C-alpha positions as CSV (number, residue, x, y, z in Angstrom):
1,M,21.6,-7.2,-0.3
2,N,18.5,-8.1,-2.3
3,Y,18.0,-4.5,-3.3
4,F,21.7,-4.2,-4.1
5,K,21.3,-7.0,-6.6
6,K,18.3,-5.4,-8.1
7,I,20.1,-2.1,-8.6
8,M,23.1,-3.9,-10.1
9,R,20.8,-5.1,-13.0
10,F,21.2,-1.5,-14.3
11,A,24.9,-2.2,-14.7
12,W,24.3,-4.9,-17.4
13,P,24.5,-2.6,-20.4
14,Y,27.9,-1.5,-19.1
15,I,29.2,-4.9,-18.3
16,K,32.3,-4.5,-20.6
17,Y,33.5,-1.7,-18.3
18,A,33.0,-4.0,-15.3
19,W,35.1,-6.7,-16.9
20,L,37.8,-4.1,-17.8
21,N,37.7,-2.9,-14.2
22,V,38.2,-6.5,-12.9
23,L,41.1,-7.0,-15.3
24,F,42.9,-3.8,-14.3
25,N,42.2,-4.6,-10.6
26,I,43.8,-8.0,-11.0
27,L,46.9,-6.4,-12.5
28,Y,46.8,-3.8,-9.7
29,A,46.6,-6.5,-7.0
30,I,49.5,-8.5,-8.6
31,F,51.8,-5.5,-8.8
32,N,50.7,-4.3,-5.3
33,V,51.9,-7.6,-3.8
34,L,55.0,-7.7,-6.0
35,S,56.0,-4.2,-4.8
36,V,56.3,-5.5,-1.3
37,L,57.9,-8.8,-2.2
38,A,60.6,-6.9,-4.2
39,F,61.8,-5.4,-1.0
40,I,62.7,-8.7,0.7
41,P,66.0,-9.1,-1.3
42,V,66.8,-5.4,-0.4
43,L,66.4,-6.2,3.3
44,G,68.5,-9.3,2.9
45,I,71.3,-7.2,1.2
46,L,71.1,-4.5,3.9
47,F,71.2,-7.0,6.7
48,G,73.8,-9.2,5.0
49,R,71.5,-12.2,5.3
50,E,70.8,-12.8,1.6
51,D,71.7,-16.3,0.4
52,K,73.8,-16.3,-2.7
53,I,72.4,-18.5,-5.4
54,T,74.8,-19.4,-8.2
55,V,72.7,-21.9,-10.1
56,K,69.8,-20.5,-12.2
57,P,66.5,-21.8,-10.6
58,V,64.2,-24.1,-12.6
59,Y,60.4,-23.7,-12.5
60,S,58.8,-26.8,-10.9
61,G,55.1,-26.0,-10.9
62,F,52.6,-23.6,-9.2
63,A,53.2,-25.0,-5.8
64,G,56.9,-23.8,-5.9
65,L,56.1,-20.5,-7.6
66,Y,57.0,-18.3,-4.7
67,D,60.4,-20.1,-4.2
68,Y,61.0,-19.9,-8.0
69,V,60.3,-16.1,-8.2
70,Q,62.3,-15.4,-5.0
71,N,65.3,-17.6,-6.1
72,S,65.3,-16.1,-9.6
73,L,65.5,-12.6,-8.0
74,N,68.2,-13.8,-5.6
75,Y,70.1,-15.3,-8.5
76,S,70.0,-12.0,-10.4
77,V,71.1,-10.1,-7.3
78,S,73.9,-12.6,-6.5
79,D,75.1,-12.3,-10.1
80,M,75.2,-8.6,-9.9
81,M,76.9,-8.6,-6.5
82,E,79.6,-10.8,-8.0
83,S,80.1,-8.6,-11.1
84,G,79.3,-5.1,-9.8
85,G,79.1,-5.2,-6.0
86,V,76.3,-4.6,-3.5
87,E,75.6,-1.1,-4.8
88,K,74.7,-2.3,-8.3
89,A,72.5,-5.0,-6.9
90,L,70.7,-2.5,-4.6
91,L,70.1,-0.2,-7.6
92,F,68.7,-3.1,-9.6
93,I,66.2,-4.0,-6.8
94,C,65.2,-0.4,-6.4
95,L,64.5,0.0,-10.1
96,I,62.4,-3.2,-10.0
97,S,60.5,-1.8,-7.0
98,F,60.0,1.5,-8.9
99,A,58.6,-0.4,-11.9
100,M,56.3,-2.4,-9.6
101,F,54.9,0.8,-8.0
102,F,54.5,2.5,-11.4
103,F,52.5,-0.3,-12.9
104,K,50.5,-0.8,-9.6
105,N,49.3,2.9,-9.8
106,L,48.8,2.9,-13.5
107,F,46.5,-0.1,-13.3
108,R,44.7,1.5,-10.3
109,Y,44.0,4.6,-12.4
110,L,42.8,2.5,-15.4
111,A,40.5,0.6,-13.1
112,L,38.9,3.8,-11.8
113,Y,38.9,5.3,-15.3
114,V,36.7,2.5,-16.8
115,L,34.5,2.4,-13.7
116,T,33.6,6.0,-14.3
117,F,31.6,5.1,-17.4
118,L,29.8,2.3,-15.5
119,R,28.9,4.7,-12.6
120,T,27.6,7.6,-14.7
121,G,25.8,5.2,-17.0
122,V,24.0,3.4,-14.2
123,V,23.0,6.7,-12.5
124,K,21.6,8.1,-15.7
125,D,19.7,4.9,-16.5
126,L,18.4,4.7,-13.0
127,R,17.1,8.3,-13.0
128,D,15.6,7.8,-16.5
129,A,13.9,4.6,-15.4
130,L,12.5,6.4,-12.3
131,Y,11.3,9.3,-14.2
132,R,9.6,7.1,-16.9
133,K,7.9,5.1,-14.1
134,I,6.7,8.2,-12.3
135,V,5.3,9.6,-15.6
136,S,3.6,6.3,-16.3
137,L,2.0,5.7,-12.9
138,P,-1.7,6.6,-12.5
139,I,-2.7,9.9,-10.9
140,S,-4.2,7.9,-8.0
141,Y,-0.6,6.9,-7.0
142,F,0.3,10.5,-6.3
143,S,-2.9,11.5,-4.5
144,E,-1.5,10.2,-1.2
145,K,2.2,10.7,-1.9
146,K,4.3,13.8,-1.0
147,K,5.9,15.5,-4.0
148,G,9.0,16.2,-2.0
149,D,9.4,12.5,-1.2
150,T,9.2,11.6,-4.9
151,M,11.8,14.3,-5.6
152,A,14.1,13.0,-2.9
153,R,14.0,9.5,-4.5
154,L,15.0,11.0,-7.9
155,S,17.8,13.1,-6.4
156,N,19.1,12.2,-2.9
157,D,18.4,8.5,-3.1
158,V,19.9,8.1,-6.6
159,Q,22.9,10.1,-5.3
160,E,23.2,7.8,-2.3
161,I,23.2,4.8,-4.7
162,E,26.1,6.3,-6.6
163,V,28.1,6.9,-3.4
164,S,27.1,3.8,-1.5
165,F,26.9,1.2,-4.2
166,L,28.9,2.3,-7.3
167,N,31.8,3.9,-5.4
168,T,32.1,0.8,-3.2
169,L,31.9,-1.4,-6.2
170,E,35.6,-0.6,-6.7
171,A,36.4,-1.7,-3.2
172,I,34.3,-4.8,-3.5
173,V,36.2,-5.9,-6.7
174,R,39.7,-4.6,-6.0
175,E,40.2,-5.2,-2.3
176,P,39.3,-8.9,-2.2
177,L,41.7,-9.5,-5.1
178,T,44.5,-7.7,-3.2
179,I,43.7,-9.8,-0.1
180,I,43.7,-13.0,-2.1
181,F,47.0,-12.4,-3.8
182,T,48.5,-11.2,-0.5
183,L,47.3,-14.3,1.3
184,I,48.8,-16.5,-1.3
185,S,52.2,-14.8,-0.8
186,M,51.8,-15.0,2.9
187,F,51.1,-18.7,2.8
188,A,54.1,-19.1,0.5
189,I,56.3,-17.4,3.2
190,S,54.9,-19.1,6.2
191,A,51.7,-21.3,6.3
192,K,52.0,-21.6,10.1
193,L,52.0,-17.9,10.7
194,T,49.2,-17.3,8.2
195,L,46.9,-19.9,9.8
196,F,47.5,-18.1,13.1
197,A,46.4,-14.8,11.5
198,F,43.3,-16.5,10.1
199,I,42.2,-17.4,13.6
200,L,42.3,-13.7,14.6
201,L,40.7,-12.1,11.6
202,P,37.1,-13.5,11.9
203,V,36.9,-12.0,15.4
204,S,37.2,-8.5,14.0
205,G,34.8,-9.3,11.2
206,I,32.1,-10.3,13.7
207,L,32.6,-7.1,15.7
208,I,32.3,-4.9,12.6
209,S,29.2,-6.7,11.3
210,S,27.4,-6.2,14.6
211,V,27.6,-2.4,14.2
212,S,26.6,-2.4,10.5
213,K,23.3,-4.3,11.0
214,R,21.8,-1.3,12.8
215,L,22.9,1.1,10.1
216,Q,20.4,0.2,7.4
217,A,17.4,0.9,9.7
218,K,18.6,4.3,10.7
219,S,19.5,5.1,7.0
220,L,16.0,4.3,5.8
221,L,14.5,6.6,8.5
222,A,16.9,9.4,7.4
223,Q,16.0,9.1,3.8
224,Q,12.3,9.2,4.6
225,E,12.8,12.3,6.7
226,T,14.7,13.9,3.8
227,G,11.6,13.4,1.7
228,N,9.6,15.1,4.5
229,F,11.6,18.3,4.6
230,L,11.7,18.5,0.8
231,S,7.9,18.3,0.9
232,V,7.8,21.2,3.3
233,I,10.1,23.2,0.9
234,E,7.8,22.3,-2.1
235,E,4.7,23.3,-0.1
236,T,6.3,26.5,1.0
237,L,7.3,27.6,-2.5
238,T,3.9,26.7,-3.9
239,G,1.9,28.4,-1.2
240,L,4.2,31.3,-0.3
241,K,1.6,34.0,-1.1
242,V,-0.9,32.3,1.3
243,I,1.7,31.8,4.0
244,K,2.6,35.5,3.9
245,S,-1.0,36.7,3.7
246,F,-1.9,34.7,6.8
247,T,1.5,35.6,8.5
248,A,2.2,31.9,9.0
249,E,5.9,32.2,8.3
250,K,6.8,31.2,11.9
251,K,4.5,28.1,11.8
252,M,6.1,26.9,8.6
253,E,9.6,27.7,9.9
254,D,8.8,25.6,13.0
255,K,7.5,22.7,10.8
256,F,10.6,22.8,8.7
257,E,13.0,23.0,11.7
258,R,11.2,20.1,13.4
259,S,11.9,18.0,10.3
260,T,15.5,19.1,10.0
261,S,16.0,18.4,13.7
262,R,14.8,14.9,13.3
263,L,17.0,14.5,10.2
264,K,20.0,15.8,12.2
265,Q,19.4,13.3,15.0
266,L,19.1,10.4,12.5
267,M,22.1,11.5,10.5
268,N,24.2,11.8,13.7
269,S,23.4,8.2,14.5
270,V,24.0,7.0,10.9
271,L,27.3,9.0,10.5
272,N,28.7,8.1,13.9
273,R,28.1,4.4,13.2
274,K,29.7,4.8,9.8
275,N,32.6,6.7,11.3
276,L,33.1,4.0,13.8
277,A,34.0,1.5,11.0
278,S,37.5,2.8,10.1
279,P,38.8,3.3,13.7
280,M,37.4,0.0,14.8
281,S,38.9,-1.9,11.9
282,E,42.3,-0.1,12.3
283,F,42.4,-0.9,16.0
284,L,41.5,-4.5,15.5
285,G,44.0,-4.7,12.6
286,S,46.8,-3.2,14.8
287,A,45.9,-5.7,17.6
288,T,46.2,-8.5,15.1
289,I,49.6,-7.2,13.9
290,I,51.0,-7.1,17.5
291,A,49.8,-10.7,18.0
292,I,51.5,-11.7,14.7
293,L,54.7,-9.8,15.6
294,Y,54.9,-11.7,18.9
295,Y,54.0,-15.1,17.4
296,G,56.1,-14.7,14.2
297,G,59.0,-13.3,16.2
298,R,59.1,-16.4,18.3
299,I,59.1,-18.6,15.2
300,V,62.1,-16.7,13.7
301,L,64.0,-16.5,17.0
302,L,63.4,-20.1,18.0
303,G,63.9,-21.4,14.5
304,E,60.6,-23.2,14.5
305,D,60.2,-22.4,10.7
306,E,62.4,-21.9,7.7
307,M,61.3,-18.2,7.5
308,K,64.2,-15.8,7.4
309,P,64.2,-12.4,9.2
310,Q,63.9,-10.4,6.0
311,E,61.0,-12.6,5.0
312,F,59.4,-12.0,8.3
313,L,59.6,-8.3,7.8
314,G,58.3,-8.7,4.3
315,Y,55.5,-10.8,5.8
316,I,54.6,-7.9,8.1
317,G,54.6,-5.6,5.1
318,L,52.2,-8.0,3.3
319,F,49.9,-8.1,6.3
320,Y,49.8,-4.4,6.3
321,L,48.7,-4.7,2.6
322,I,45.7,-6.6,3.9
323,L,44.7,-4.0,6.6
324,N,43.8,-1.2,4.2
325,P,41.7,-3.5,1.9
326,A,40.0,-5.0,5.0
327,K,39.2,-1.4,6.2
328,A,37.9,-0.5,2.7
329,I,35.7,-3.6,2.7
330,S,34.3,-2.8,6.1
331,K,33.6,0.7,4.9
332,A,32.0,-0.8,1.8
333,V,29.8,-3.0,4.0
334,F,28.6,0.0,5.9
335,S,28.1,2.0,2.8
336,V,26.1,-0.8,1.2
337,Q,23.9,-1.1,4.3
338,K,23.3,2.7,4.1
339,G,22.7,2.6,0.4
340,N,20.4,-0.4,0.7
341,A,17.8,1.9,2.4
342,S,17.9,4.2,-0.7
343,A,17.8,1.2,-3.0
344,E,14.7,0.0,-1.2
345,R,13.0,3.4,-1.7
346,I,13.9,3.4,-5.4
347,M,12.8,-0.1,-6.1
348,T,9.5,0.5,-4.2
349,V,8.7,3.0,-7.0
350,L,10.1,1.0,-9.9
351,E,8.2,-2.2,-8.7
352,T,4.9,-0.4,-8.0
353,E,2.2,-2.1,-10.0
354,N,0.4,0.2,-12.5
355,N,-3.3,-0.8,-12.7
356,I,-4.0,1.7,-15.6
357,I,-2.4,-0.2,-18.4
358,D,-3.2,-1.4,-21.9
359,L,-4.8,-4.8,-22.2
360,P,-3.0,-7.3,-24.4
361,D,-5.7,-7.1,-27.1
362,A,-6.4,-3.4,-26.8
363,S,-7.3,-1.7,-30.1
364,E,-5.7,1.3,-31.9
365,K,-9.0,3.1,-32.3
366,I,-8.3,6.7,-33.5
367,N,-11.7,7.8,-34.7
368,F,-14.8,9.0,-32.9
369,D,-18.0,8.6,-35.0
370,H,-21.1,8.1,-32.9
371,H,-21.3,8.7,-29.1
372,I,-19.8,8.3,-25.7
373,E,-21.8,6.2,-23.3
374,L,-21.4,5.9,-19.5
375,K,-23.3,2.7,-18.6
376,N,-24.2,2.1,-14.9
377,I,-20.8,3.3,-13.6
378,S,-19.9,3.4,-9.9
379,F,-16.6,4.8,-8.6
380,K,-14.9,5.4,-5.3
381,Y,-11.6,6.9,-4.4
382,K,-11.4,5.2,-1.0
383,D,-14.4,3.8,0.9
384,E,-17.5,5.8,-0.1
385,Y,-18.8,5.8,-3.7
386,V,-18.5,9.2,-5.4
387,L,-20.6,8.0,-8.4
388,K,-23.4,5.5,-8.0
389,N,-24.9,3.5,-10.9
390,F,-24.4,6.6,-13.2
391,S,-25.6,6.4,-16.8
392,L,-25.3,9.1,-19.5
393,S,-25.1,9.1,-23.3
394,I,-23.3,11.9,-25.2
395,P,-23.9,12.0,-28.9
396,K,-21.1,13.1,-31.2
397,G,-21.1,16.9,-31.8
398,T,-23.1,17.8,-28.8
399,S,-22.1,19.8,-25.7
400,V,-23.0,18.3,-22.3
401,A,-22.7,20.5,-19.2
402,L,-22.4,18.9,-15.7
403,V,-23.5,21.1,-12.9
404,G,-24.1,20.6,-9.2
405,Q,-22.7,21.3,-5.8
406,S,-19.1,20.5,-4.9
407,G,-18.6,16.9,-4.2
408,S,-21.4,15.8,-6.5
409,G,-18.9,13.8,-8.8
410,K,-18.6,16.2,-11.8
411,S,-14.8,16.4,-11.8
412,T,-14.6,12.6,-11.2
413,L,-16.3,12.1,-14.5
414,A,-13.7,14.3,-16.2
415,N,-11.0,11.9,-14.7
416,L,-12.8,8.7,-15.7
417,I,-13.4,9.4,-19.4
418,P,-9.7,9.8,-20.3
419,R,-9.0,6.8,-18.0
420,F,-7.0,8.7,-15.4
421,Y,-8.9,6.3,-13.0
422,D,-10.8,3.1,-13.8
423,V,-14.4,2.7,-12.8
424,N,-15.2,0.2,-10.1
425,E,-18.4,-1.0,-11.7
426,G,-20.0,-0.5,-15.1
427,E,-18.3,0.6,-18.2
428,I,-17.5,3.7,-20.4
429,L,-18.0,3.1,-24.1
430,I,-16.8,5.1,-27.1
431,D,-18.7,4.0,-30.2
432,G,-19.7,0.9,-28.3
433,I,-16.1,-0.1,-27.4
434,N,-15.1,-0.2,-23.8
435,I,-12.3,2.3,-23.2
436,R,-10.4,-0.4,-21.4
437,N,-10.1,-2.1,-24.7
438,I,-8.6,0.9,-26.4
439,K,-4.9,1.7,-26.1
440,I,-4.4,4.5,-23.6
441,K,-2.4,6.7,-26.0
442,S,-5.1,6.3,-28.7
443,L,-7.9,7.1,-26.2
444,R,-6.2,10.2,-24.9
445,E,-5.4,11.4,-28.5
446,L,-9.1,11.7,-29.0
447,M,-9.5,14.1,-26.1
448,G,-8.4,17.7,-25.2
449,L,-8.4,18.8,-21.6
450,V,-8.7,22.3,-20.1
451,T,-8.7,22.4,-16.3
452,Q,-9.5,25.0,-13.7
453,E,-5.8,25.3,-12.9
454,S,-3.7,26.3,-15.9
455,I,-0.8,23.9,-16.0
456,L,2.0,25.6,-17.9
457,F,5.8,24.9,-17.9
458,N,8.9,27.0,-17.6
459,D,9.4,27.4,-21.3
460,S,8.5,29.6,-24.2
461,V,4.9,30.5,-25.2
462,K,5.3,28.5,-28.4
463,N,6.5,25.3,-26.7
464,N,3.7,25.5,-24.1
465,I,1.1,25.6,-26.9
466,K,2.9,22.8,-28.9
467,L,3.1,20.5,-25.9
468,G,2.9,16.9,-27.2
469,I,2.5,18.2,-30.8
470,D,6.1,18.9,-31.8
471,A,5.4,18.7,-35.5
472,A,3.0,21.7,-35.4
473,T,4.0,24.6,-37.7
474,D,4.3,28.2,-36.5
475,E,1.2,29.0,-38.6
476,A,-0.8,26.3,-36.8
477,V,0.4,27.7,-33.4
478,L,-0.6,31.2,-34.4
479,N,-4.1,30.1,-35.6
480,A,-4.7,28.2,-32.3
481,A,-3.7,31.3,-30.3
482,R,-6.1,33.4,-32.3
483,I,-9.0,31.0,-31.7
484,A,-8.1,31.1,-28.0
485,N,-8.0,35.0,-28.0
486,A,-4.4,34.7,-26.9
487,D,-2.6,36.2,-29.9
488,E,-3.4,39.8,-28.8
489,F,-1.4,39.5,-25.5
490,I,1.3,37.2,-26.9
491,K,2.3,39.8,-29.5
492,D,2.9,42.4,-26.7
493,L,5.4,40.1,-24.9
494,P,9.1,41.1,-25.3
495,N,9.9,38.1,-27.4
496,G,6.4,37.2,-28.7
497,Y,5.9,33.5,-29.1
498,D,9.5,32.8,-28.0
499,D,9.1,34.6,-24.7
500,N,9.7,32.5,-21.6
501,I,6.6,32.6,-19.3
502,G,8.4,31.6,-16.1
503,D,7.8,28.9,-13.6
504,S,4.2,27.6,-14.0
505,G,3.5,30.7,-16.3
506,N,3.9,33.1,-13.4
507,M,4.9,35.9,-15.8
508,L,1.3,35.9,-17.1
509,S,-2.1,36.8,-15.6
510,G,-4.7,34.1,-14.7
511,G,-6.8,34.8,-17.8
512,Q,-3.7,34.8,-20.1
513,R,-2.5,31.5,-18.7
514,Q,-6.0,29.9,-19.2
515,R,-6.1,31.2,-22.8
516,L,-2.7,29.5,-23.4
517,S,-4.2,26.3,-22.1
518,I,-7.1,26.6,-24.4
519,A,-4.7,27.4,-27.4
520,R,-2.9,24.1,-26.5
521,A,-6.1,22.2,-26.6
522,V,-7.2,23.9,-29.9
523,L,-3.8,23.0,-31.5
524,K,-4.3,19.4,-30.6
525,N,-7.7,19.6,-32.4
526,P,-9.3,16.5,-30.7
527,P,-12.9,15.4,-31.5
528,I,-13.7,15.3,-27.7
529,M,-13.1,18.3,-25.4
530,I,-13.3,18.1,-21.6
531,L,-13.5,21.5,-19.8
532,D,-13.2,21.1,-16.1
533,E,-14.3,24.5,-14.6
534,A,-12.1,26.3,-17.1
535,T,-13.4,29.8,-16.1
536,S,-14.1,29.4,-12.4
537,A,-10.9,31.1,-11.2
538,L,-11.1,34.1,-13.5
539,D,-12.4,37.6,-13.1
540,T,-15.4,38.8,-15.2
541,E,-13.4,40.4,-18.0
542,S,-11.0,37.4,-18.3
543,E,-14.0,35.0,-18.1
544,Q,-15.7,36.7,-21.0
545,L,-12.6,36.5,-23.2
546,V,-12.0,32.9,-22.2
547,Q,-15.6,32.0,-22.6
548,L,-15.6,33.4,-26.1
549,A,-12.4,31.3,-26.8
550,L,-14.1,28.2,-25.5
551,E,-17.2,28.7,-27.6
552,K,-15.0,29.0,-30.7
553,M,-13.1,25.9,-29.7
554,M,-16.3,23.9,-29.0
555,E,-17.9,24.5,-32.4
556,N,-18.6,21.1,-34.2
557,R,-16.9,19.3,-31.3
558,T,-18.2,16.9,-28.6
559,S,-17.7,18.7,-25.3
560,V,-18.1,17.7,-21.7
561,V,-18.3,20.9,-19.7
562,I,-18.0,21.1,-15.9
563,A,-19.0,24.5,-14.5
564,H,-19.8,26.3,-11.3
565,R,-20.7,29.5,-13.1
566,L,-24.0,28.6,-14.8
567,S,-23.7,31.6,-17.1
568,T,-21.1,29.8,-19.1
569,I,-23.2,26.7,-20.0
570,Q,-26.6,28.2,-21.0
571,K,-26.0,27.3,-24.6
572,A,-25.1,23.7,-23.9
573,D,-27.2,21.1,-25.8
574,M,-27.8,19.2,-22.6
575,I,-27.4,20.2,-18.9
576,V,-27.0,17.4,-16.4
577,V,-27.7,18.3,-12.8
578,M,-25.9,16.0,-10.2
579,Q,-26.2,15.5,-6.5
580,K,-24.1,13.0,-4.5
581,G,-23.0,11.1,-7.6
582,E,-26.4,10.7,-9.2
583,I,-28.4,12.6,-11.9
584,V,-31.4,14.5,-10.5
585,E,-32.3,16.5,-13.7
586,Q,-31.2,16.8,-17.3
587,G,-32.3,18.9,-20.2
588,K,-31.8,22.3,-21.9
589,H,-31.4,25.5,-19.9
590,T,-34.9,26.9,-20.6
591,D,-36.6,23.5,-20.0
592,L,-34.9,23.0,-16.7
593,L,-35.8,26.5,-15.6
594,K,-39.5,25.8,-16.3
595,K,-39.3,22.7,-14.1
596,K,-38.3,24.9,-11.1
597,G,-36.3,22.0,-9.6
598,A,-32.7,21.6,-8.6
599,Y,-31.3,23.5,-11.5
600,F,-33.7,26.4,-11.0
601,K,-32.5,26.6,-7.3
602,L,-28.8,26.7,-8.5
603,V,-29.6,29.5,-11.0
604,N,-31.4,31.5,-8.4
605,M,-28.5,31.1,-5.9
606,Q,-26.2,32.7,-8.5
607,S,-28.8,35.5,-9.2
608,L,-29.2,34.6,-12.8
609,G,-32.9,33.8,-12.8
């Protein structure tokens, strides 16, 4: 229930709807009980057992409330029987019963009506909070997480919260109120019989709770498996071309079917336990009714109590009023147990500690005037260090190229400078200020990033270029596209800059997607540019167009260029050759060739010597 309480914190902004729901449910519970009590005089009239009361009753306090209400009703019935006969009295009682049922259902609807605003509000806020948290978490959090599992938490788990928690909130509020008012009425009719019923009810509660305890564990496993099969779907859609080219459809189908089979078995167990709640509670309730019929019948027949036959029948009707709320509460308990698993998965994300955050005294530095300095930095993703005691100074306005074999730590540096990760040792300084002491938003506003994989969104060309720069004018977008050599193909699109480029930009070629990424970086116009193998995935013609665009973009800008193709970095002010996280050589292209060291070997391997 701890997770249930945490989720309910999201209901606080909608507390007024909760209080209105409670108010309407109180009125519903009152009229629900009165609708049964109103029939007792009818039964008395039908059986000819109704006592005639000729003196108007006087209210004597809360303890005698039941007798006062019952005697007042009997007084009105007696008066009508005297003046208009039994038929008029019967009509009066039926009209009162009709009014009771009308108001009972009116307040039931109003309670559900106001609860709708609470439900939809909490679900929206929960999804928003989850999305905000996911966006704010560091990239390292997702390196070991399945995308499908994250998607499942945003969709399936939040949906389960709505069904399990917010739907049952109505039962948790309404049904106990109905039971309380009903029990008060039952005590008023016969305290002896009600105490007997109280002895029987806990037995059924213990039996129901024994089944619900095992439900939560199975539910958690089922939600985890839902995340697994969503991950398989996400992997399939992302790598469909590779799956088809390697004729691996059957392998992926088997993987998916194994996941859905596990989910089926878990859901069978979860749903069968959940389905057991209603029949079990109904059977136990019926057994209790039979016991009460026997015990209460003896009381009436033997005259051990002042209870009249019509009151006994009304008492049975009241007890039936308890059965449905009791069943609803048992279902709610099962639902909460099931939803608790989803709540745990959601709260695990929301309570994840983010280690890439602004320090309390972080500055709002928005200028870059002198240099970037990496001072004795060491970094590891897991156990082994990717960078070891690495130092490098990058003066403003220079272009520095990082080259080396795969795994030498080049891309890691591109992740450390914008603080996607934090260094384990050493420090990264901009104009002498540790980047940890600069607000993350301000730090990243200084930088533009173009990666090997062009990350585009299912939106128009214009909106992809304007990402994060909504105030940019159409003229600025056009200029950025021209610098990136993208304007020429954008003009040929059916709707030009308003053309939708499809999911991940799949309507465009690789070179076109990359030039859009460059246009986006150009429009941002940052003083520092990080290019992480921006041309490695392109053909020769596209590479030349993109390289030309990059050279235009890098003019008068501080650039950190990571490249496999050494032809793209010959004009760099400084080339840094890396091996296993350390610098083995650095200098200009021609100087490094003369040394005939590590760089010379890399150039020869690419047949550029």
